[in-house]
N, C-alpha and C positions, 0 to 999 in steps of 0.2 A: 563766740562758740561757748555753749554751756558745758560745764564739767561738774563732776560730782563733788570735788573739793577745790575751793578757790583760796586765793591769798587772803589772809585775815580771818579765816574760819578757825574756830576753836575745835581742836581735835584731841583724841586720847590715843596713846601708843598702845597697841594690842599685842606686840611681839618685840623681842629683843631685850637688851640690858636695861632699858628705861621703861619697861612694861608698866602700865597703869598710871603713867605720868600724863599730865595734860599741858597743852600749850597752844599758842597761836601760830599759824603758818606765816612764815616770813617770805618764803620764795618757793616756787614750783618749777621743776625742770621737766617739761612734758616729753622731751626726747628720751631722757633716761628714766622716766617714771619715778622721780625722787622728789622729796620735799625737805625743806629746812624748817624745823619747828623750834620756836623760841625756848631756849634753856634746855633742850633735849639733845642727847647724843653729843655732848661737849667733847671737843678735841683740842689738843694743844698744838700750836703752830709756831715754829721758830722763824722770826723775821729779821732780816738784815736792816740796819739803819738806812733810812731813805729820806727824801724830801718831806714826805707826808708823816712818816714815823721816825722822828729824830733819834730816839733812844734804841729802837729795835727791841729784841728780847723775845720773851715767850708770850703768845697771845692765846687766850681761850676763845674758841668759836664753835658754832654749831656745825655738825657734820650731817651729810644727807642721809635720809631714811627712805626706804622704799615706800611708795605711796600705798601699797597694800598693807603696810604695818600700822597705818593710822586709821582712826574711825571718827567720823563727824559727831560732835556732841550737840544734841538738840534738847533744850530744857533740862540740862544737867545729866542726861543719859546718852550713852553712845547709841547711834542708830545708823542703819543702812540708808542709802539715798537712792531714790528713783526719779524718774522724770514723768511729767504729764504736760498736756497742752491746755493752757488757760487763756482765753481771749486771744487765740492765735499766737501765743508766745509759749516757748518751751520753758518750764519752770522746774526747780528742784522740789522734791517732795520727801518728807521724812517717812520711811516705810513703816516705822513703829506706830505712828499716829495718823498718817495720811495728811498731815498739815503741810501747806505750802511754805517753804523756807524763805524764798525770795522772789 
């Protein structure tokens, strides 16, 4: 299934405390319409010592952002994304230039 934003895409945050920051998408939750962006919306989490984390302590990790608060970056500029059919396949298109993204 094609979607406007995929894992690994470079995006810019357009709303919230991290506005105008850029990062790569780590994870997408389609049910909640949220994304995790590398280095954006950092939160502290307190973890107990466990088998995987012997020491425990405070961990910094990315928090979820609403998918509507990020914008795809194409050739260094944020752009909206549309779809078109090329050779019988649905492909993403940058609306600002009309270029096929993938």
